[in-house]
TORMI-780325 format. One record per atom (N, C-alpha, C, O): residue in one letter; x, y, z. Coordinates in pm, whole numbers, plus 50000, padded with zeros to 5 digits. Example, Ala and Ser with C-alpha at 12.3 -4.5 7.8 and 13.67 -1.06 7.14 Angstrom:
# TORMI-780325
a513194943150780 a512304955050780 a513204967050780 a514244966850846 s512854977550708 s513674989450714 s512905000350787 s513415011450804 
***
This chain:
# TORMI-780325
m820587989502293 m819677994202412 m820527990202533 m820987978802546 a820748001202630 a821628000602775 a820817989102840 a819737985402795 l821407983802944 l820867976203021 l820047980703141 l819047975803194 l820877992803171 l819917999603280 l820068017203215 l821058021003154 e819218023403237 e819228037703223 e818128046903317 e816948044803343 l818798055003345 l817828065203416 l817798078203311 l818768081403243 e816698084003310 e816568094503231 e815788105703306 e814668103503351 n816438118403318 n816038128903408 n815208123703545 n814008124303569 v816178118903616 v815278113503739 v815408124903852 v816508129403884 h814378128703902 h814188136904018 h813628129604116 h812598123204097 v814368130004252 v813748123404359 v814128134504499 v815138141204519 y812958133204573 y812868141804715 y812638135404804 y811918125304799 y813388141304937 y813058134305064 y812158146405127 y812788156205167 g810908146405137 g809978154605180 g810288168105078 g810008166004960 n810818181005110 n810968189705037 n812558192504999 n813048202704951 i813088181905032 i814598184504997 i814758174504866 i814448162504861 h815418184004748 h815498179404615 h816768171704625 h817788178604619 a816938157904641 a818078152104640 a818668148004495 a819868149904474 l817928143104404 l818278142004296 l818028150904188 l816828153504191 k818618157104089 k818068167904026 k818128165903861 k818668174103787 g817538155103819 g817518154603675 g818318145503667 g818658146303549 i818898136703713 i820048129703646 i819868118103531 i818888110703529 s820718117803457 s820568107403361 s821918098703339 s823028103703318 i821658085703346 i823068078103335 i822508064303268 i821428059203297 q823288060203190 q823378047403133 q824768034803186 q825938036703217 v824058024103178 v825048013103211 v824778002003107 v823707996103096 e825917999803029 e825757990102929 e825927975702955 e826787974103042 e825387963402908 e825807951202954 e827017947002954 e827797948402860 g827257941603058 g828857937803088 g829797949403143 g831007947503151 e829257960303177 e830237970203207 e830357969803356 e829537963703423 v831427976603412 v831607981403535 v831748001003523 v832588008003466 v830638004403598 v830198018103581 v830378020903714 v829738014703799 a831548033603755 a831908037203886 a830898050003908 a830788057903814 m830298051904006 m829788065204078 m830498071004161 m830928064404256 l830778082804150 l831808088404268 l831018102304307 l830098107704246 g831808107204448 g831008118904490 g831328119404624 g831798110204690 a831038131204663 a831168131804839 a829868129604911 a828768130004855 n830058127405026 n828848124405128 n827738133505086 n828048145305067 g826548130205070 g825478137905034 g825178141304890 g824208148104859 a826068136104799 a826058140804667 a824768133604598 a824298138204494 g824168121404664 g823188116004595 g823618102004535 g822948097504442 k824458096604573 k824998084404495 k824078073104549 k823478065704471 t823958071704718 t822838061304769 t821688064104709 t821298054804639 t820978073904712 t819868075404655 t819658071304516 t818658065304478 t820638074904439 t820378067804309 t820388051404300 t819788045504210 l821058045404394 l821058032604412 l819758027004451 l819288016604405 r819138035604554 r817838031704635 r816678033004543 r815698025604549 t816848042704455 t816008047004338 t815828034204212 t814798031504149 i816798029604205 i816908019804091 i816288005804153 i815557998404087 s816708003004295 s816067993104345 s814567995204392 s814087986004458 g813748006504364 g812558008104398 g812218009704554 g811138007804609 l813658014204621 l813188016804784 l812868031504791 l812508035904900 l812948040104684 l812508052304654 l811848054004525 l812198047104429 r811018061804518 r810298066404375 r810578079704310 r810498089604383 p810908081404184 p811168093704143 p810118101104109 p809248096404036 r810068113504157 r808848122904139 r808668127403984 r807548130803944 e809808127303896 e809918129703772 e810928120503717 e811778114703785 g810778119503584 g812078110903517 g811638093303529 g810738089403604 r812338085503454 r812148071803422 r813448064303475 r814508070503485 v813348053203502 v814238041503531 v813998031503433 v812838027303424 h814888026903357 h814378017603254 h815478004803268 h816668007703268 l815117991803278 l815957981603259 l815687972303127 l814607966803100 r816667971703063 r816467966702928 r815207970502847 r814457963102784 g815157986102870 g814117991802816 g812737991402859 g811857997702800 e812507983102974 e811487983403054 e811447993303175 e812377993803256 s810458000503183 s810228013103307 s809838001903423 s808917993703425 i810828004503515 i810747996903670 i810478007903761 i810488004003878 d810268018203750 d810328028703846 d808888027803941 d808648033204049 t808258021003878 t806918020903979 t806698008204017 t805628005404071 m807597999103996 m807557984704037 m808077983004204 m809007989504253 p807487975704257 p807827973004420 p809247967604401 p809537963504289 p810247967004506 p811447960004504 p811707947904489 p812737943904435 h810527938404549 h810777923504522 h810547920204347 h811067910504291 v809817928704287 v809597926004138 v810987928004079 v811607920404005 i811387941304134 i812807945604064 i813897934404079 i814727932003992 v813807928304187 v814777917604211 v814647909704113 v815527907804029 h813377903704114 h812817892803986 h813547898303857 h814307891103792 k813297910903825 k813887915703685 k815387916803667 k815857919503556 g816167914603777 g817517912403763 g818477920103831 g819677918603811 v818007928603913 v818607937404009 v819027933704127 v818167932904215 g820417930504161 g820807929904282 g821317939704368 g821977947404298 h821347943504493 h821797954404552 h822487948704706 h821957941604791 a823697954004706 a824707950404848 a824417966004891 a824837974704815 p823717969805007 p823557983805026 p824707987105125 p825457979105180 e824678001705135 e825798006905232 e825548001605372 e824378000005408 g826537998805452 g826297993405580 g826107978705580 g825927973005687 r826127972205466 r826197958805467 r824527953305502 r824067944905424 r823897956805586 r822557953505621 r822517938105619 r821577933205555 i823397929305679 i823217917305677 i822247913405795 i821907922505870 f821767900705819 f820917895605930 f821907892706013 f822757884005993 a821807900006111 a823017896306232 a822857883706297 a823777875906319 r821597881806327 r821207867906416 r821297857706332 r821287847106394 l821387856206202 l821217846806104 l822687839206091 l823717845406119 t822717825806046 t824157825406024 t824517828405876 t823647834305813 v825627825405812 v826247830305701 v825327822005610 v824747827805518 e825147808405628 e824177801205508 e822907806405494 e822397807505383 e822267810005608 e821097814205648 e820827826405534 e819917827105452 n821997836405560 n821737848905512 n821867847605337 n821267854405254 l822707838205316 l823047836505156 l821537831405099 l821047835104992 m820887821305201 m819787817005121 m818687828805126 m817807828005040 m818637839805214 m817897848605202 m817837855205079 m816797858805024 g819237857105027 g819557862304893 g818587856604759 g818297862404655 a818227842704807 a817717836404685 a816067830804728 a815467821404675 y815627838904827 y814237838104878 y813107835904750 y812137828404748 a813487843304667 a812387845104553 a812397833504446 a811517831404362 r813597825904466 r813647816104351 r813037800804387 r812957796004500 a812717795704284 a812417780804309 a812947770504207 a812377762004138 d814367774804221 d815047763804098 d816447757704220 d817607761704230 p815827748604284 p817037742604376 p818237739604341 p819167741104422 h818447734704212 h819877732904165 h820427745004096 h821597745004058 g819757754004080 g820397768004030 g820897774504141 g821897781704131 i820257772504259 i820447778004399 i821817771404448 i822717777504506 k821817758704417 k822957753604470 k824357757404396 k825407759404456 e824187758104258 e825187762004163 e825867777104209 e827057780104210 d824717785404245 d825107799404297 d825767801304436 d826577809904471 l825227791104506 l826147789804653 l827357786904649 l828257792704709 d827457775004557 d828827772504522 d829997783404456 d831187784904479 r829077790004364 r829907802604297 r830377810004424 r831577812304441 v829317814104522 v829827826504620 v830777821504717 v831547829504770 f830797806304754 f831977801704808 f833287802304709 f834367806004755 a833177799404600 a834347799304523 a835017812004519 a836247812904517 l834027824604517 l834347837904523 l834817841904661 l835627851004670 f834407836404759 f834607841804900 f834707825004987 f833877818205047 p835957823404958 p836207811005046 p835987810405202 p835687800105264 r836177823405258 r836107825405395 r834857824705439 r834667823505560 l833877825105357 l832527822505389 l832037809505383 l831007806205441 k832797800805308 k832467785005321 k833047780105473 k832447772405547 e834287786105502 e834797783505653 e833777788205765 e833707781505868 r832977799405751 r832127803205816 r830707799905812 r829837805405879 i830567791705739 i828907789205666 i827957787905798 i826897794205797 s828347779305923 s827407781206037 s827617789906143 s827077787406251 q828407801106129 q828767810506219 q827537820606202 q826877821706100 v827357827606315 v826287838106330 v826787851006276 v827787856406323 a826017856506165 a826707867606086 a827347878206143 a828337883906098 g826507881606280 g826867892806356 g828077892106408 g828507901506474 t828837880706387 t830387878306495 t831277878906352 t832497879906372 l830967878506246 l831977881706132 l832727892906150 l832357901506230 s833817894206079 s834577906506083 s834007917505951 s833337914605851 g834497929205991 g833857938805869 g833837932905756 g832817929905694 g835247930205713 g835807923605580 g834467910505512 g833827910005407 e834507902605620 e833567890305610 e832137894605598 e831427888905515 q831647904305674 q830427908505645 q830057915405515 q828917914205471 q831107923505442 q830987929005338 q830947917105220 q830197918105123 m831667907905235 m831717895405154 m830417888405135 m830007883305031 l829737888705267 l828507881705288 l827187890405227 l826137885705184 a827537902805236 a826487914205166 a826607911305030 a825557910104967 i827777909804967 i827837910404810 i827347895204775 i826607894604678 g827627884104835 g827237870804828 g825757869104837 g825087860904774 r825427876004906 r823877874804924 r822987881804790 r821957878104733 a823667890704776 a823117897504636 a823197889504522 a822227888404447 l824317883404500 l824717875004414 l823547862904406 l823207857704299 m823057859704522 m822177846904526 m820937848704430 m820337838904385 a820607859904403 a819297864404344 a819777861204181 a818867861204098 r820927859104141 r821337858904013 r820907871003935 r819927869403862 p821507883903938 p821207894403915 p822197896303768 p823317891803747 r821357904303683 r821697908303563 r822837923503596 r823797927603531 i822347927503695 i823097940703730 i823357940803885 i822407937303955 l824527944503948 l824707944904076 l825227958704103 l826167964604050 l824377962404201 l824257977504264 l825437974404392 l825397963904455 l826347983904415 l827167977804509 l827487994104581 l828008002904513 d827157996004700 d827198010004774 d828268008404884 d828088001804986 e829568015804849 e830498015704930 e831068001504990 e830987999105110 p831637992304900 p831917981304956 p833457979304989 p833937968004996 s834177990305009 s835617991205079 s835257999105196 s836278002405256 m834188003505253 m833728012805353 m834438006205476 m834097994605495 g835508012105576 g835748006405683 g836557993005682 g836637984905775 l837197992205548 l837967979105562 l839547984605537 l839847994805475 a840467975005601 a841667975005587 a842157973505429 a841487966905350 p843367980105392 p843837983105244 p844007968505186 p843637965305073 v844577960505269 v844537944205200 v843137940105182 v842797936205071 l842267940505278 l840817934505228 l840247944505105 l839607941005006 v840637956305137 v839857965704971 v840467957504869 v839717951604792 e841797956004856 e842377948904735 e841517936604690 e841067935304576 q841357928004792 q840907915104781 q839337917004727 q838887910504634 i838777924504782 i837337928504760 i836937932804606 i835917928704551 f837887941604546 f838117948404433 f838577938104335 f838147938404220 e839477928504378 e839977914504268 e838897907904272 e838697902504164 t837897905404365 t836517898904352 t835617904304259 t834967897404180 l835547916604269 l834527924904187 l834837922004052 l833917919403974 k836137922204010 k836497920903851 k836497906703843 k836787903703727 t836317896703910 t836117883603873 t834507880903859 t834067873403771 i833717887303947 i832267887303926 i831927891803774 i831117885403707 n832507901303730 n832337911203641 n832637902703494 n831947903403392 t833817894803515 t834017886203372 t833437876403377 t833497869203277 q832557871503505 q831527859603496 q830297864303437 q829377856303416 g830207875403412 g829137880603318 g827977890703391 g826877893103342 t828447895703510 t827647904003591 t827827919103586 t828787924303643 t827017925503527 t827297939303519 t827317945203640 t826617940003728 i828107957003672 i828097963303795 i827967977703792 i828437983903697 l827287984203897 l827198000203903 l827597999904041 l826917994804131 l828808006104059 l829448007804184 l829708019304223 l830448026604157 v829028023704360 v829208035404449 v830268033904528 v830228023404594 e831278041104547 e832568040804592 e833158052604639 e833128061604555 q833758055904759 q834668069104791 q835858064604764 q836698073604756 n836268053604746 n837688051804718 n837928052104550 n838038042704472 a837948065104529 a837738068004361 a838978060504286 a838728055604176 y840258059304335 y841278055504281 y840978036704247 y841398031104146 m840428032104322 m840258016204309 m838748016204239 m838328007104167 a838168025504268 a836738023104140 a837498023904019 a837648014603940 l837998036604007 l838378037803854 l839208027603794 l839138025103674 t839968022103869 t840878011303834 t840107998903750 t840527991903657 i838967998903812 i838147984003774 i837137989603652 i836887982503555 a836608002503665 a835648006403596 a835988010303421 a837018015203373 a834988007003365 a835118012303217 a835078026003211 a835958033203163 r833708030803275 r833428045403273 r833068049503412 r833078041303504 g832738063303432 g832428067703543 g831578082103543 g831658090603454 y830738083003662 y829998096203684 y830558100603808 y831048094203901 v830378114803790 v830748123703936 v829598132203953 v829228139803864 l828968131004076 l827608135404147 l828238146704208 l829308145204267 q827688157404198 q827618169304304 q826428175504315 q825858181704226 t825918173304465 t824808179004510 t823598175904409 t822868184504360 g823508161604385 g822168158604324 g822238159004144 g821318157104063 e823478161704123 e823638164203964 e824678159503939 e825578158204022 i824738155603800 i825738146403722 i826758160603689 i826308169903622 a828048160703740 a829008171203716 a829928167903604 a830228175603513 l830348156203618 l831198150203531 l830808135703464 l830098127803526 s831168133503372 s831128118003305 s832008115603191 s832428123503107 g832238100803210 g833448098803092 g834138085103110 g833698078903207 k835108079003039 k835908070103029 k836688071803187 k837038082503237 a836838057503250 a837708057903356 a838988063203362 a839468067003469 a839708064003234 a840948067603209 a840938083203227 a841668089403304 e839758089703121 e839408103803131 e839448111303258 e840138121403275 l838468104303369 l838158109703469 l839518107203554 l839878117603610 q840348096303577 q841528096103640 q842638108803600 q843468113003680 a842488113503470 a843548122503428 a842708137903446 a843338148003417 n841488138803486 n840848150803482 n841228157903624 n841008152603733 e841908172503603 e842568178103728 e841428179703836 e841788179003954 e840358181503814 e839098184703926 e839038172203987 e839188171704109 v838788159303904 v838638149203991 v839898143904082 v839788139504197 r841138145204004 r842288143304067 r842428151004222 r842888145804324 r841908164204207 r842198171604321 r841148168304415 r841428170204533 a839978163604387 a838828162904483 a838788149204534 a838378147404648 y839268136804443 y838858126004475 y840098114104489 y840038103404549 l841218119804412 l842418110804412 l843738116504478 l844828110804470 g843518128004542 g844578133504623 g845718139904549 g846808141604603 g845428143504416 g846108148104310 g846458165104326 g847078171004237 
***
């Protein structure tokens, strides 16, 4: 049984048909990349998994349980973490307060302390900035904070939406190295990313979305070698 499965999911914005019957699977322990141009439906897919959007047709299953009618906070309880596009940090709160917001639904102080230490081990810069107001952090630091906040919910699967957006190349490499570490520590990752090369470097498999539909899918190495993918996303 897949950890996460979307089955024939259709999502609309009013009369706009944003997702047109997509079906994807993410197995426990995988990193799966989702590629596509702006407007292809990648963010809509993640928002649907998180319960921020409702499918008009189709089902979203987490470990075989249908979650597509559950409210977002219940889906977080079930084990879905989400670091959204644009980071969406709480700009007026400190780094520590932002991270604790990620654990708002938990009632295990010892476990929360363990996860806070884990986040600081993954992102030492955040520990250095623990009392700093989040809105004054650099773009890279804010991205670290967004990922760290999502990890504070101790998710089974982490949804990441464009973690490299707006970052310098050296920071992009640092973020992706950290994502590999997060995965080896046991967190499954569904990664939406415009930097197709970096995404396919750490992913086991991938899906390519075009105008709300799955255009291609396969192992990461197969997608890297695909002429259409190389031409559209890898500069080949």
